[in-house]
N, C-alpha and C positions, 0 to 999 in steps of 0.2 A: 600388671602394668603396663602389659602389652595391649590391653584392652583398651587402656585409656589412650595412647599413640595412635593405634587405630582409629578410633573416634574423633580425636584430635584433628589427624589426616582427612578423614571423609569432611567433616566439618568444614575445613578449611579449603578443600576443594570443591564443595557443595556452595561456599561464598562467591568463590572466584567464579563459577560458572553463573552465578545469579547476576554478579555486577554485570558482568562481560554479556550476558543475556539483556539485560536490562538498558544498557548505554545502546546498543545494537535495533531493538525492538521499536518501529515505528520510523527509523531514519531513512530519508528519501537519498538512495542512490541508483546507479547506474548498473544493470545487470548484462553480465555478456550475453547470456541468453536470451536477452531481448533484442538485440540487435536484427535489424532488419525486420522487424513483427510489425505489421499494419492491422489495424481495424476500422472497420467501417460502421455504418448505418445498419447493414445487414447483421454483422455479429452483435452489436450495441444495441439494436433495437429502437436506437434514436440516432438523431442527426448530430454529427461532431461540431464542435463549438467552431466558430469564424475564425479564431487565434489558437485556441489550445483547449483540451478535454481532460477533464478528470474523470476517470473511471474507478470506482468503488466496488468492489465487491464485498457483500456482507452476508451475513445468516441470521435466522429469526432469532435468537437467543444470544445474540452477542452485545454485550452491555457496549465496549469500546466503537461498537460497529455507529451507535446512535451519535456518540460522541464527534467521531469522524465526519459523519454526515453534515452535523452543524458546521463545524471547520470549515468543509469543503463548500457549502453552500454560503457561506461567510465569504470565502476566497472569491468564488465565481460570481458573486453579487459585486465585488468590488473590483476586479478585472474585466474591462468590456471584451467582449467577444471569446470569455471562456464560458464553458458547459460542464454541469456536473450531472453525470448519468450514475445512478446506482442499481446495480445487478445483483440477483440474489443469487449465489452460489450456489445453493442446493437445487435450483430450477435450470442451470445452466451449467451440469456437470461437463459437457462436452468442450466448452470454452473454458473453465476451469482447469482441465486438462490441458488442453492445448497452450493455455498461457503459462502453467505450471505455479498455481495458486496453492500455496501448502497451508494456508491460515487466512481467516479473517478478523479484521477487516484489511485487505489488500488493496494500495492504490496504485494506479497506472496514470502516467501522464504523457497524455498523447500530443503530440505538433500537429499543426493544422489539417497535415495530411493523414494524421490516422497514426503516424508511426509511435512506438512506446520508447520514449526518451528516458525517464525515470519511474521507480519503483519504490514503495513504502510497505513493507510487511508492517503489521500492528499500528495502532494510531499515531500519526504523523502530527509534528507540533505546527501551528499554524505559519510560523517564520519558514521553515522548512518547505514548507508548500509553496509558497509564494518564490521563495528562492528556486525550486526546481520550476517553476512557470517561467521565471525570465530564461529559462534554457530552452524552454518550448516555445516561446515567441519569437 
């Protein structure tokens, strides 16, 4: 009987964790650690967008990264002055560590000056990216 109670408790906790994790994954949010951080062409390897820049950190075998690339390319094509830059996380470990990138894909939304205004860990939804751009431009 005790084993059954423990099993049910573990399943309930695991289910609760799964629901919370799924709801948080890919959400675009402000992170206190990003306050004041700026990125430029020297760090990114490309010029910033005129109005905003979507920076995506990806890895070679990340399937959500491919879907994220499509979403960000589409949004950058819809909004004038917005550029999408994809960075290989494995080849840019110093930048990954400096920005506290913990998983791929991670998307940073930069304003015209290169300041990080929003961050999404996981695959963001198109509507969330568009809303985050509204804050950056």
